[in-house]
C-alpha positions as CSV (number, residue, x, y, z in Angstrom):
1,X,-53.2,-5.1,34.2
2,X,-52.6,-4.7,37.8
3,X,-53.4,-1.3,39.8
4,X,-49.7,-0.8,40.2
5,X,-48.8,-1.1,36.4
6,X,-49.0,2.7,35.6
7,X,-47.1,3.7,38.8
8,X,-44.2,1.3,38.3
9,X,-44.1,2.6,34.6
10,X,-43.9,6.0,36.0
11,X,-41.1,5.2,38.4
12,X,-39.2,3.3,36.0
13,X,-39.4,6.0,33.4
14,X,-38.1,8.5,35.8
15,X,-35.1,6.3,36.7
16,X,-34.2,5.3,33.2
17,X,-34.9,8.7,32.1
18,X,-37.3,7.6,29.1
19,X,-40.9,8.0,28.4
20,X,-43.3,6.1,30.1
21,X,-44.6,4.7,26.6
22,X,-41.1,3.0,26.5
23,X,-41.7,0.9,29.4
24,X,-43.2,-2.3,28.6
25,X,-43.9,-5.6,30.5
26,X,-40.7,-6.9,28.7
27,X,-38.4,-4.3,30.2
28,X,-35.5,-5.8,31.8
29,X,-31.7,-5.2,31.6
30,X,-31.3,-7.2,28.5
31,X,-33.9,-5.0,26.6
32,X,-32.9,-1.4,28.3
33,X,-29.4,-0.2,27.9
34,X,-29.8,2.1,30.7
35,X,-30.4,-0.7,33.1
36,X,-27.0,-1.3,34.5
37,X,-26.2,-2.3,38.3
38,X,-26.0,1.4,39.6
39,X,-29.6,2.0,38.0
40,X,-30.9,-1.2,39.4
41,X,-30.1,0.1,43.0
42,X,-31.8,3.6,42.1
43,X,-34.8,1.8,40.8
44,X,-35.1,-0.3,44.0
45,X,-34.8,2.9,46.2
46,X,-37.4,4.6,44.1
47,X,-39.7,1.9,44.0
48,X,-39.5,1.7,48.0
49,X,-39.9,5.2,48.4
50,X,-42.8,5.6,45.9
51,X,-44.9,2.8,47.0
52,X,-43.9,2.7,50.8
53,X,-42.6,-0.9,51.0
54,X,-39.1,-2.5,51.8
55,X,-37.9,-5.0,49.3
56,X,-36.2,-8.2,51.0
57,X,-32.7,-8.8,49.7
58,X,-34.3,-11.9,47.6
59,X,-36.5,-9.4,45.7
60,X,-33.7,-6.9,45.0
61,X,-31.8,-9.7,43.3
62,X,-34.8,-11.1,41.4
63,X,-36.4,-8.0,40.2
64,X,-34.9,-8.0,36.8
65,X,-37.9,-7.2,34.8
66,X,-41.2,-5.3,34.9
67,X,-43.3,-8.4,35.7
68,X,-41.1,-9.6,38.5
69,X,-41.2,-6.2,40.2
70,X,-44.8,-5.7,39.8
71,X,-45.3,-9.4,41.6
72,X,-43.1,-8.1,44.5
73,X,-45.0,-4.9,44.9
74,X,-48.3,-6.8,45.0
75,X,-47.1,-9.3,47.6
76,X,-45.7,-6.5,49.7
77,X,-48.8,-4.4,49.2
78,X,-51.4,-7.1,50.3
């Protein structure tokens, strides 16, 4: 578990309007009905604001599950 896990869960729960307990490492557009293209962009904005990072375009495209998002956050917070 990374130091950013709980923070990412908090951000995702806020964006998708669900409890943090419902956010798992398997969360993706395939597993969360709420995760559509609009919510994806809202999630990206919230992540950038919360973690004070700017995700490159490739990260925005690739960030389609909890684990991949976590990897990008870790890489940009190094």
